[in-house]
N, C-alpha and C positions, 0 to 999 in steps of 0.2 A: 504494499500500500505508499508506504512512504519512497519507497525509490520511485514507483512509478506516477507518484503525484509531482516529485519534484520534476520529473521529466516530462509532465505535461505545462509543469509552470516555464518550464527552460524554454518548451515552442511557445508558450504564449510572450515572452519576452522576445523574443523574434520576431514574432510576428509585429507585434508593437512598434518593431523598430528599434531595438533596444539588444541589450548585449545578453547572449546567451546563456544564464544561468538561474537553475529553479533551486528553490531549497523548502524543505518541509520540516515540521517536526510530530514526532509521533509518540505515545505516549506508551506504556507499558504493556499493554493489549494490541498495540499494534493499530489504535485510531488515532486518524489527524487529530492535532492539539492546531495546527498552523500549519499557513503555505504563505509564499513569498515567492517572488523574481527580481531579477537585478531591473532598476529602473533610475539608474544614474544616470542614461544617454535618451533615455527615451521622450519621444516629445511633450509638452509642457500638457496637464490635464490640470481639470477644474479641482477646486481646493477641496470638495466633497469626496473626492478617490481618496482622500488622506485617511481616513478610518479604514482603509482595505491597506493602504502603503504611507505609514505614517513619515516616513524617509523621503519621499519622493519628489524630485525636483532636487536633489542636495549630490553631494558628492560620496553621501554615505549610505545611497540606497544599495546597498547591496543583497543580494538574494537572501545572504543567513541574516543581517539585519532587519532586513525588515521581518523576515522569518520570526526573528526573538524578540522582536518590536510588539506581535499580537500572542506571547504568553501571558498570561496573566500569572501574577505573579504570587498568589496562591496554592500555585499547582506546586509539589515536588519536584524540583526541577531534576535532580537527580536520576530519576526515573525516564526520563524523557533520551530520544534519542534523534539527533539530527543527521538529514538527508541531503546531502549536496552536491550538485551534478557538476562540482567542479573541487579542486582542493580549497580548501577557504584560504582567503590571503592572510596576511597577518595581522590586521585589523579582527577582520570577522575569528579570526583563530584565538585572539586575545579574547574577542567577547562574549562568543563561546563559552570558555574556559570560568570567565568572569562572571554570567551567570550562574554556573554551575551544572549547564546539562551533559548529564551521565556520557 
């Protein structure tokens, strides 16, 4: 579920004119918790879309960060698994470690 959804997000990013990178987070049961894609270089969108991609239109809008931003803090992050279609960059790897995704 996680890998397939990440690949779908990658495709959506490419189709939107951005970079082809997708990411998902699943819980210990394999259920989808959050998903995102790289939105750094997508054409600007309306401000209401930021409910789906909080970092949209910024250079921080990497797939992993967009996905992490949608995970509620009350969820036990140690039991989560992050799937990404690319090896996370140093910024994303640090964020994943910082928030405590297992």
